[in-house]
All heavy atoms as a GROMACS GRO file, in nm:
protein
  488
    1MET      N    1  -0.786  -1.094  -1.082
    1MET     CA    2  -0.819  -1.012  -0.971
    1MET      C    3  -0.702  -0.915  -0.944
    1MET      O    4  -0.586  -0.939  -0.970
    1MET     CB    5  -0.825  -1.113  -0.856
    1MET     CG    6  -0.850  -1.046  -0.726
    1MET     SD    7  -0.890  -1.152  -0.577
    1MET     CE    8  -0.782  -1.293  -0.604
    2VAL      N    9  -0.745  -0.794  -0.901
    2VAL     CA   10  -0.654  -0.692  -0.862
    2VAL      C   11  -0.664  -0.673  -0.707
    2VAL      O   12  -0.778  -0.653  -0.664
    2VAL     CB   13  -0.676  -0.568  -0.948
    2VAL    CG1   14  -0.589  -0.457  -0.899
    2VAL    CG2   15  -0.657  -0.596  -1.088
    3ILE      N   16  -0.560  -0.667  -0.643
    3ILE     CA   17  -0.566  -0.638  -0.493
    3ILE      C   18  -0.531  -0.489  -0.468
    3ILE      O   19  -0.434  -0.441  -0.527
    3ILE     CB   20  -0.458  -0.715  -0.422
    3ILE    CG1   21  -0.479  -0.864  -0.450
    3ILE    CG2   22  -0.457  -0.692  -0.273
    3ILE    CD1   23  -0.608  -0.927  -0.394
    4GLY      N   24  -0.622  -0.426  -0.380
    4GLY     CA   25  -0.604  -0.284  -0.350
    4GLY      C   26  -0.537  -0.258  -0.224
    4GLY      O   27  -0.560  -0.326  -0.121
    5PHE      N   28  -0.461  -0.152  -0.204
    5PHE     CA   29  -0.400  -0.111  -0.086
    5PHE      C   30  -0.427   0.033  -0.054
    5PHE      O   31  -0.432   0.117  -0.149
    5PHE     CB   32  -0.248  -0.130  -0.088
    5PHE     CG   33  -0.188  -0.274  -0.111
    5PHE    CD1   34  -0.188  -0.330  -0.228
    5PHE    CD2   35  -0.174  -0.342   0.009
    5PHE    CE1   36  -0.138  -0.462  -0.237
    5PHE    CE2   37  -0.125  -0.477   0.003
    5PHE     CZ   38  -0.116  -0.532  -0.136
    6GLU      N   39  -0.440   0.062   0.072
    6GLU     CA   40  -0.442   0.211   0.112
    6GLU      C   41  -0.341   0.225   0.222
    6GLU      O   42  -0.363   0.202   0.341
    6GLU     CB   43  -0.584   0.237   0.174
    6GLU     CG   44  -0.599   0.387   0.211
    6GLU     CD   45  -0.743   0.415   0.263
    6GLU    OE1   46  -0.818   0.328   0.289
    6GLU    OE2   47  -0.755   0.531   0.302
    7PRO      N   48  -0.221   0.246   0.177
    7PRO     CA   49  -0.109   0.243   0.269
    7PRO      C   50  -0.089   0.369   0.351
    7PRO      O   51   0.007   0.444   0.335
    7PRO     CB   52   0.020   0.207   0.175
    7PRO     CG   53  -0.026   0.293   0.046
    7PRO     CD   54  -0.178   0.264   0.041
    8GLY      N   55  -0.182   0.389   0.444
    8GLY     CA   56  -0.175   0.510   0.526
    8GLY      C   57  -0.287   0.499   0.633
    8GLY      O   58  -0.333   0.394   0.656
    9LEU      N   59  -0.338   0.612   0.668
    9LEU     CA   60  -0.438   0.616   0.762
    9LEU      C   61  -0.566   0.560   0.696
    9LEU      O   62  -0.590   0.576   0.582
    9LEU     CB   63  -0.461   0.767   0.810
    9LEU     CG   64  -0.359   0.825   0.880
    9LEU    CD1   65  -0.394   0.969   0.920
    9LEU    CD2   66  -0.338   0.757   1.007
   10GLN      N   67  -0.636   0.491   0.776
   10GLN     CA   68  -0.756   0.420   0.720
   10GLN      C   69  -0.890   0.491   0.773
   10GLN      O   70  -0.888   0.556   0.873
   10GLN     CB   71  -0.765   0.286   0.785
   10GLN     CG   72  -0.644   0.197   0.758
   10GLN     CD   73  -0.631   0.166   0.606
   10GLN    OE1   74  -0.710   0.101   0.552
   10GLN    NE2   75  -0.516   0.208   0.544
   11ALA      N   76  -0.998   0.476   0.691
   11ALA     CA   77  -1.120   0.532   0.727
   11ALA      C   78  -1.181   0.460   0.855
   11ALA      O   79  -1.164   0.338   0.868
   11ALA     CB   80  -1.221   0.522   0.610
   12TYR      N   81  -1.245   0.533   0.923
   12TYR     CA   82  -1.331   0.479   1.036
   12TYR      C   83  -1.227   0.405   1.135
   12TYR      O   84  -1.142   0.466   1.188
   12TYR     CB   85  -1.446   0.387   0.987
   12TYR     CG   86  -1.537   0.459   0.902
   12TYR    CD1   87  -1.538   0.423   0.764
   12TYR    CD2   88  -1.621   0.562   0.951
   12TYR    CE1   89  -1.615   0.497   0.681
   12TYR    CE2   90  -1.702   0.622   0.864
   12TYR     CZ   91  -1.700   0.593   0.724
   12TYR     OH   92  -1.791   0.656   0.636
   13THR      N   93  -1.253   0.284   1.155
   13THR     CA   94  -1.172   0.210   1.258
   13THR      C   95  -1.059   0.107   1.192
   13THR      O   96  -1.002   0.032   1.272
   13THR     CB   97  -1.255   0.130   1.348
   13THR    OG1   98  -1.333   0.034   1.270
   13THR    CG2   99  -1.351   0.215   1.429
   14GLY      N  100  -1.047   0.123   1.060
   14GLY     CA  101  -0.938   0.042   0.992
   14GLY      C  102  -0.800   0.080   1.038
   14GLY      O  103  -0.772   0.180   1.081
   15VAL      N  104  -0.718  -0.029   1.029
   15VAL     CA  105  -0.577  -0.009   1.070
   15VAL      C  106  -0.494  -0.068   0.965
   15VAL      O  107  -0.502  -0.192   0.923
   15VAL     CB  108  -0.548  -0.088   1.200
   15VAL    CG1  109  -0.404  -0.075   1.247
   15VAL    CG2  110  -0.636  -0.025   1.313
   16SER      N  111  -0.394   0.010   0.903
   16SER     CA  112  -0.298  -0.046   0.813
   16SER      C  113  -0.197  -0.130   0.883
   16SER      O  114  -0.143  -0.104   0.982
   16SER     CB  115  -0.238   0.083   0.747
   16SER     OG  116  -0.127   0.036   0.664
   17GLY      N  117  -0.152  -0.236   0.811
   17GLY     CA  118  -0.052  -0.325   0.870
   17GLY      C  119   0.092  -0.256   0.860
   17GLY      O  120   0.174  -0.311   0.912
   18GLY      N  121   0.102  -0.142   0.775
   18GLY     CA  122   0.228  -0.092   0.753
   18GLY      C  123   0.290  -0.123   0.623
   18GLY      O  124   0.254  -0.232   0.571
   19VAL      N  125   0.383  -0.044   0.587
   19VAL     CA  126   0.449  -0.064   0.454
   19VAL      C  127   0.528  -0.198   0.447
   19VAL      O  128   0.516  -0.272   0.341
   19VAL     CB  129   0.546   0.051   0.412
   19VAL    CG1  130   0.621   0.024   0.292
   19VAL    CG2  131   0.463   0.176   0.399
   20GLU      N  132   0.598  -0.237   0.552
   20GLU     CA  133   0.666  -0.373   0.545
   20GLU      C  134   0.572  -0.481   0.534
   20GLU      O  135   0.609  -0.579   0.462
   20GLU     CB  136   0.764  -0.371   0.671
   20GLU     CG  137   0.881  -0.270   0.662
   20GLU     CD  138   0.949  -0.269   0.538
   20GLU    OE1  139   1.001  -0.382   0.484
   20GLU    OE2  140   0.976  -0.159   0.481
   21HIS      N  141   0.460  -0.478   0.604
   21HIS     CA  142   0.364  -0.580   0.592
   21HIS      C  143   0.303  -0.589   0.458
   21HIS      O  144   0.284  -0.694   0.404
   21HIS     CB  145   0.244  -0.557   0.703
   21HIS     CG  146   0.145  -0.656   0.705
   21HIS    ND1  147   0.167  -0.790   0.742
   21HIS    CD2  148   0.013  -0.645   0.659
   21HIS    CE1  149   0.044  -0.839   0.726
   21HIS    NE2  150  -0.041  -0.765   0.676
   22GLU      N  151   0.282  -0.469   0.397
   22GLU     CA  152   0.218  -0.467   0.266
   22GLU      C  153   0.314  -0.532   0.165
   22GLU      O  154   0.274  -0.585   0.068
   22GLU     CB  155   0.164  -0.333   0.241
   22GLU     CG  156   0.043  -0.298   0.327
   22GLU     CD  157  -0.012  -0.157   0.324
   22GLU    OE1  158   0.073  -0.067   0.296
   22GLU    OE2  159  -0.107  -0.134   0.377
   23LYS      N  160   0.439  -0.493   0.182
   23LYS     CA  161   0.547  -0.549   0.093
   23LYS      C  162   0.540  -0.697   0.101
   23LYS      O  163   0.566  -0.765  -0.009
   23LYS     CB  164   0.688  -0.496   0.131
   23LYS     CG  165   0.720  -0.354   0.090
   23LYS     CD  166   0.852  -0.306   0.126
   23LYS     CE  167   0.879  -0.167   0.094
   23LYS     NZ  168   1.018  -0.122   0.125
   24SER      N  169   0.536  -0.752   0.227
   24SER     CA  170   0.533  -0.902   0.228
   24SER      C  171   0.401  -0.963   0.159
   24SER      O  172   0.407  -1.064   0.100
   24SER     CB  173   0.537  -0.944   0.376
   24SER     OG  174   0.413  -0.927   0.443
   25ILE      N  175   0.291  -0.889   0.164
   25ILE     CA  176   0.173  -0.942   0.091
   25ILE      C  177   0.202  -0.928  -0.057
   25ILE      O  178   0.167  -1.026  -0.132
   25ILE     CB  179   0.050  -0.854   0.137
   25ILE    CG1  180   0.012  -0.874   0.281
   25ILE    CG2  181  -0.065  -0.879   0.041
   25ILE    CD1  182  -0.092  -0.771   0.334
   26ILE      N  183   0.262  -0.819  -0.104
   26ILE     CA  184   0.285  -0.802  -0.241
   26ILE      C  185   0.370  -0.908  -0.294
   26ILE      O  186   0.353  -0.972  -0.400
   26ILE     CB  187   0.337  -0.663  -0.275
   26ILE    CG1  188   0.233  -0.559  -0.255
   26ILE    CG2  189   0.401  -0.657  -0.420
   26ILE    CD1  190   0.285  -0.412  -0.259
   27ALA      N  191   0.475  -0.946  -0.223
   27ALA     CA  192   0.568  -1.054  -0.264
   27ALA      C  193   0.503  -1.192  -0.260
   27ALA      O  194   0.529  -1.270  -0.354
   27ALA     CB  195   0.685  -1.051  -0.165
   28ALA      N  196   0.407  -1.208  -0.171
   28ALA     CA  197   0.334  -1.336  -0.161
   28ALA      C  198   0.229  -1.360  -0.279
   28ALA      O  199   0.214  -1.478  -0.322
   28ALA     CB  200   0.271  -1.357  -0.023
   29ILE      N  201   0.180  -1.253  -0.324
   29ILE     CA  202   0.081  -1.265  -0.429
   29ILE      C  203   0.129  -1.226  -0.576
   29ILE      O  204   0.044  -1.229  -0.665
   29ILE     CB  205  -0.041  -1.179  -0.398
   29ILE    CG1  206  -0.003  -1.029  -0.392
   29ILE    CG2  207  -0.106  -1.213  -0.257
   29ILE    CD1  208  -0.123  -0.933  -0.379
   30LYS      N  209   0.251  -1.192  -0.590
   30LYS     CA  210   0.304  -1.141  -0.712
   30LYS      C  211   0.267  -1.219  -0.839
   30LYS      O  212   0.246  -1.172  -0.938
   30LYS     CB  213   0.452  -1.110  -0.709
   30LYS     CG  214   0.547  -1.225  -0.723
   30LYS     CD  215   0.686  -1.191  -0.721
   30LYS     CE  216   0.767  -1.301  -0.764
   30LYS     NZ  217   0.855  -1.273  -0.867
   31ASP      N  218   0.266  -1.348  -0.823
   31ASP     CA  219   0.234  -1.429  -0.944
   31ASP      C  220   0.094  -1.500  -0.942
   31ASP      O  221   0.068  -1.588  -1.007
   31ASP     CB  222   0.337  -1.547  -0.968
   31ASP     CG  223   0.472  -1.490  -0.997
   31ASP    OD1  224   0.485  -1.400  -1.064
   31ASP    OD2  225   0.580  -1.552  -0.937
   32ARG      N  226   0.011  -1.438  -0.838
   32ARG     CA  227  -0.112  -1.506  -0.817
   32ARG      C  228  -0.232  -1.404  -0.860
   32ARG      O  229  -0.350  -1.446  -0.846
   32ARG     CB  230  -0.137  -1.543  -0.678
   32ARG     CG  231  -0.029  -1.652  -0.646
   32ARG     CD  232  -0.052  -1.696  -0.503
   32ARG     NE  233   0.040  -1.811  -0.486
   32ARG     CZ  234   0.108  -1.830  -0.372
   32ARG    NH1  235   0.115  -1.731  -0.280
   32ARG    NH2  236   0.183  -1.930  -0.348
   33VAL      N  237  -0.204  -1.287  -0.892
   33VAL     CA  238  -0.302  -1.187  -0.913
   33VAL      C  239  -0.277  -1.117  -1.036
   33VAL      O  240  -0.166  -1.111  -1.083
   33VAL     CB  241  -0.324  -1.084  -0.792
   33VAL    CG1  242  -0.376  -1.162  -0.676
   33VAL    CG2  243  -0.209  -0.998  -0.771
   34GLY      N  244  -0.375  -1.040  -1.091
   34GLY     CA  245  -0.356  -0.970  -1.211
   34GLY      C  246  -0.279  -0.830  -1.188
   34GLY      O  247  -0.235  -0.765  -1.281
   35GLY      N  248  -0.262  -0.786  -1.066
   35GLY     CA  249  -0.193  -0.662  -1.030
   35GLY      C  250  -0.243  -0.614  -0.903
   35GLY      O  251  -0.317  -0.669  -0.823
   36ILE      N  252  -0.180  -0.494  -0.856
   36ILE     CA  253  -0.224  -0.421  -0.741
   36ILE      C  254  -0.264  -0.281  -0.781
   36ILE      O  255  -0.221  -0.235  -0.881
   36ILE     CB  256  -0.104  -0.432  -0.649
   36ILE    CG1  257   0.023  -0.350  -0.697
   36ILE    CG2  258  -0.074  -0.579  -0.598
   36ILE    CD1  259   0.134  -0.339  -0.594
   37MET      N  260  -0.337  -0.222  -0.694
   37MET     CA  261  -0.375  -0.082  -0.708
   37MET      C  262  -0.375  -0.011  -0.573
   37MET      O  263  -0.371  -0.078  -0.471
   37MET     CB  264  -0.511  -0.068  -0.780
   37MET     CG  265  -0.622  -0.141  -0.707
   37MET     SD  266  -0.711  -0.063  -0.584
   37MET     CE  267  -0.785   0.081  -0.643
   38PHE      N  268  -0.380   0.115  -0.587
   38PHE     CA  269  -0.374   0.200  -0.457
   38PHE      C  270  -0.496   0.296  -0.455
   38PHE      O  271  -0.526   0.348  -0.567
   38PHE     CB  272  -0.251   0.279  -0.437
   38PHE     CG  273  -0.129   0.184  -0.454
   38PHE    CD1  274  -0.061   0.166  -0.566
   38PHE    CD2  275  -0.081   0.127  -0.340
   38PHE    CE1  276   0.042   0.085  -0.582
   38PHE    CE2  277   0.033   0.039  -0.341
   38PHE     CZ  278   0.090   0.014  -0.468
   39TRP      N  279  -0.548   0.332  -0.348
   39TRP     CA  280  -0.656   0.432  -0.339
   39TRP      C  281  -0.620   0.532  -0.228
   39TRP      O  282  -0.540   0.494  -0.136
   39TRP     CB  283  -0.791   0.379  -0.330
   39TRP     CG  284  -0.832   0.304  -0.196
   39TRP    CD1  285  -0.878   0.366  -0.088
   39TRP    CD2  286  -0.812   0.178  -0.174
   39TRP    NE1  287  -0.908   0.268  -0.002
   39TRP    CE2  288  -0.871   0.151  -0.039
   39TRP    CE3  289  -0.785   0.056  -0.247
   39TRP    CZ2  290  -0.862   0.025   0.014
   39TRP    CZ3  291  -0.773  -0.065  -0.195
   39TRP    CH2  292  -0.825  -0.076  -0.059
   40ALA      N  293  -0.678   0.637  -0.224
   40ALA     CA  294  -0.672   0.743  -0.135
   40ALA      C  295  -0.521   0.803  -0.129
   40ALA      O  296  -0.475   0.851  -0.038
   40ALA     CB  297  -0.702   0.701   0.005
   41VAL      N  298  -0.466   0.801  -0.258
   41VAL     CA  299  -0.319   0.844  -0.259
   41VAL      C  300  -0.300   0.994  -0.255
   41VAL      O  301  -0.199   1.042  -0.215
   41VAL     CB  302  -0.252   0.800  -0.396
   41VAL    CG1  303  -0.248   0.652  -0.389
   41VAL    CG2  304  -0.323   0.854  -0.512
   42ASN      N  305  -0.418   1.072  -0.259
   42ASN     CA  306  -0.408   1.216  -0.236
   42ASN      C  307  -0.442   1.240  -0.099
   42ASN      O  308  -0.454   1.373  -0.066
   42ASN     CB  309  -0.502   1.279  -0.332
   42ASN     CG  310  -0.648   1.241  -0.321
   42ASN    OD1  311  -0.682   1.144  -0.254
   42ASN    ND2  312  -0.735   1.319  -0.373
   43GLU      N  313  -0.445   1.153  -0.007
   43GLU     CA  314  -0.485   1.181   0.128
   43GLU      C  315  -0.371   1.266   0.195
   43GLU      O  316  -0.255   1.220   0.181
   43GLU     CB  317  -0.499   1.049   0.210
   43GLU     CG  318  -0.529   1.061   0.357
   43GLU     CD  319  -0.661   1.122   0.383
   43GLU    OE1  320  -0.763   1.072   0.324
   43GLU    OE2  321  -0.663   1.221   0.464
   44GLY      N  322  -0.407   1.374   0.257
   44GLY     CA  323  -0.302   1.463   0.308
   44GLY      C  324  -0.251   1.428   0.444
   44GLY      O  325  -0.150   1.461   0.488
   45ALA      N  326  -0.325   1.341   0.517
   45ALA     CA  327  -0.291   1.305   0.650
   45ALA      C  328  -0.168   1.215   0.656
   45ALA      O  329  -0.141   1.142   0.554
   45ALA     CB  330  -0.407   1.223   0.717
   46ARG      N  331  -0.097   1.214   0.756
   46ARG     CA  332   0.029   1.132   0.768
   46ARG      C  333  -0.006   1.002   0.824
   46ARG      O  334  -0.069   0.976   0.918
   46ARG     CB  335   0.126   1.203   0.855
   46ARG     CG  336   0.172   1.331   0.801
   46ARG     CD  337   0.292   1.305   0.707
   46ARG     NE  338   0.321   1.443   0.644
   46ARG     CZ  339   0.400   1.450   0.540
   46ARG    NH1  340   0.458   1.344   0.490
   46ARG    NH2  341   0.430   1.558   0.484
   47ALA      N  342   0.065   0.889   0.771
   47ALA     CA  343   0.060   0.762   0.823
   47ALA      C  344   0.152   0.747   0.942
   47ALA      O  345   0.230   0.838   0.979
   47ALA     CB  346   0.097   0.660   0.718
   48PRO      N  347   0.139   0.641   1.028
   48PRO     CA  348   0.223   0.623   1.134
   48PRO      C  349   0.369   0.639   1.109
   48PRO      O  350   0.445   0.670   1.200
   48PRO     CB  351   0.188   0.487   1.182
   48PRO     CG  352   0.039   0.468   1.144
   48PRO     CD  353   0.036   0.532   1.017
   49ASN      N  354   0.412   0.610   0.991
   49ASN     CA  355   0.549   0.614   0.951
   49ASN      C  356   0.595   0.764   0.912
   49ASN      O  357   0.704   0.782   0.876
   49ASN     CB  358   0.586   0.515   0.848
   49ASN     CG  359   0.537   0.536   0.712
   49ASN    OD1  360   0.442   0.635   0.698
   49ASN    ND2  361   0.568   0.471   0.616
   50GLY      N  362   0.501   0.858   0.922
   50GLY     CA  363   0.541   0.991   0.895
   50GLY      C  364   0.523   1.026   0.748
   50GLY      O  365   0.550   1.144   0.714
   51LYS      N  366   0.478   0.935   0.657
   51LYS     CA  367   0.465   0.965   0.521
   51LYS      C  368   0.317   0.970   0.496
   51LYS      O  369   0.233   0.922   0.563
   51LYS     CB  370   0.528   0.853   0.440
   51LYS     CG  371   0.677   0.851   0.453
   51LYS     CD  372   0.740   0.745   0.368
   51LYS     CE  373   0.887   0.725   0.394
   51LYS     NZ  374   0.949   0.623   0.309
   52THR      N  375   0.291   1.038   0.364
   52THR     CA  376   0.145   1.047   0.326
   52THR      C  377   0.111   0.915   0.255
   52THR      O  378   0.210   0.831   0.223
   52THR     CB  379   0.130   1.154   0.227
   52THR    OG1  380   0.207   1.124   0.106
   52THR    CG2  381   0.167   1.288   0.281
   53THR      N  382  -0.017   0.892   0.240
   53THR     CA  383  -0.053   0.767   0.168
   53THR      C  384   0.007   0.762   0.033
   53THR      O  385   0.054   0.658  -0.012
   53THR     CB  386  -0.205   0.763   0.161
   53THR    OG1  387  -0.262   0.772   0.296
   53THR    CG2  388  -0.256   0.638   0.094
   54GLY      N  389   0.015   0.875  -0.033
   54GLY     CA  390   0.078   0.880  -0.168
   54GLY      C  391   0.234   0.844  -0.174
   54GLY      O  392   0.270   0.765  -0.253
   55GLU      N  393   0.306   0.893  -0.073
   55GLU     CA  394   0.441   0.858  -0.056
   55GLU      C  395   0.458   0.706  -0.037
   55GLU      O  396   0.545   0.641  -0.087
   55GLU     CB  397   0.506   0.936   0.053
   55GLU     CG  398   0.517   1.081   0.021
   55GLU     CD  399   0.562   1.165   0.149
   55GLU    OE1  400   0.514   1.142   0.257
   55GLU    OE2  401   0.642   1.257   0.122
   56ASN      N  402   0.369   0.652   0.049
   56ASN     CA  403   0.377   0.502   0.081
   56ASN      C  404   0.344   0.426  -0.044
   56ASN      O  405   0.393   0.320  -0.067
   56ASN     CB  406   0.289   0.464   0.190
   56ASN     CG  407   0.342   0.507   0.332
   56ASN    OD1  408   0.469   0.523   0.343
   56ASN    ND2  409   0.258   0.530   0.425
   57SER      N  410   0.245   0.481  -0.128
   57SER     CA  411   0.202   0.409  -0.242
   57SER      C  412   0.320   0.402  -0.350
   57SER      O  413   0.339   0.302  -0.414
   57SER     CB  414   0.078   0.482  -0.303
   57SER     OG  415  -0.022   0.475  -0.227
   58ILE      N  416   0.390   0.517  -0.357
   58ILE     CA  417   0.496   0.524  -0.450
   58ILE      C  418   0.604   0.419  -0.408
   58ILE      O  419   0.661   0.343  -0.495
   58ILE     CB  420   0.564   0.655  -0.454
   58ILE    CG1  421   0.472   0.762  -0.522
   58ILE    CG2  422   0.702   0.662  -0.522
   58ILE    CD1  423   0.506   0.907  -0.514
   59GLU      N  424   0.640   0.409  -0.278
   59GLU     CA  425   0.728   0.313  -0.225
   59GLU      C  426   0.686   0.169  -0.265
   59GLU      O  427   0.769   0.089  -0.310
   59GLU     CB  428   0.751   0.328  -0.073
   59GLU     CG  429   0.849   0.228  -0.015
   59GLU     CD  430   0.878   0.246   0.130
   59GLU    OE1  431   0.848   0.355   0.185
   59GLU    OE2  432   0.931   0.160   0.191
   60LEU      N  433   0.563   0.137  -0.233
   60LEU     CA  434   0.508   0.005  -0.264
   60LEU      C  435   0.510  -0.028  -0.411
   60LEU      O  436   0.541  -0.132  -0.454
   60LEU     CB  437   0.364  -0.005  -0.203
   60LEU     CG  438   0.364  -0.010  -0.054
   60LEU    CD1  439   0.228  -0.014  -0.009
   60LEU    CD2  440   0.437  -0.139   0.002
   61ALA      N  441   0.466   0.070  -0.495
   61ALA     CA  442   0.464   0.056  -0.644
   61ALA      C  443   0.601   0.023  -0.692
   61ALA      O  444   0.621  -0.072  -0.776
   61ALA     CB  445   0.403   0.177  -0.716
   62ASN      N  446   0.706   0.098  -0.652
   62ASN     CA  447   0.843   0.077  -0.686
   62ASN      C  448   0.891  -0.064  -0.637
   62ASN      O  449   0.965  -0.135  -0.721
   62ASN     CB  450   0.935   0.184  -0.638
   62ASN     CG  451   0.916   0.315  -0.699
   62ASN    OD1  452   0.874   0.319  -0.811
   62ASN    ND2  453   0.956   0.425  -0.635
   63TYR      N  454   0.858  -0.096  -0.522
   63TYR     CA  455   0.886  -0.235  -0.467
   63TYR      C  456   0.826  -0.346  -0.556
   63TYR      O  457   0.891  -0.435  -0.607
   63TYR     CB  458   0.839  -0.252  -0.330
   63TYR     CG  459   0.853  -0.387  -0.276
   63TYR    CD1  460   0.980  -0.437  -0.225
   63TYR    CD2  461   0.755  -0.487  -0.276
   63TYR    CE1  462   1.003  -0.562  -0.181
   63TYR    CE2  463   0.769  -0.608  -0.223
   63TYR     CZ  464   0.893  -0.649  -0.170
   63TYR     OH  465   0.913  -0.772  -0.127
   64ALA      N  466   0.707  -0.327  -0.584
   64ALA     CA  467   0.636  -0.428  -0.668
   64ALA      C  468   0.690  -0.438  -0.812
   64ALA      O  469   0.714  -0.546  -0.870
   64ALA     CB  470   0.486  -0.397  -0.688
   65ALA      N  471   0.731  -0.325  -0.872
   65ALA     CA  472   0.786  -0.323  -1.005
   65ALA      C  473   0.927  -0.391  -1.009
   65ALA      O  474   0.963  -0.448  -1.119
   65ALA     CB  475   0.800  -0.172  -1.054
   66ALA      N  476   0.997  -0.384  -0.906
   66ALA     CA  477   1.129  -0.442  -0.892
   66ALA      C  478   1.128  -0.598  -0.868
   66ALA      O  479   1.241  -0.656  -0.877
   66ALA     CB  480   1.209  -0.378  -0.781
   67LEU      N  481   1.008  -0.653  -0.830
   67LEU     CA  482   1.007  -0.802  -0.803
   67LEU      C  483   1.019  -0.880  -0.933
   67LEU      O  484   0.980  -0.846  -1.037
   67LEU     CB  485   0.871  -0.837  -0.736
   67LEU     CG  486   0.858  -0.785  -0.594
   67LEU    CD1  487   0.720  -0.829  -0.538
   67LEU    CD2  488   0.958  -0.839  -0.514
   0.00000   0.00000   0.00000
């Protein structure tokens, strides 16, 4: 199983938990899934932390790689 993240603005009424919340999820599942993936990384809109979805994806991917 691969877990997907959209670390930024969400479609419709969805709400992202934020990068720190997603890091905690990645740490909790690191040895329990086949990997993680990201979508909407080319989204131009800004997330609540002022970064694009792509920028947040890079931060999360680097975090996951360092675990």
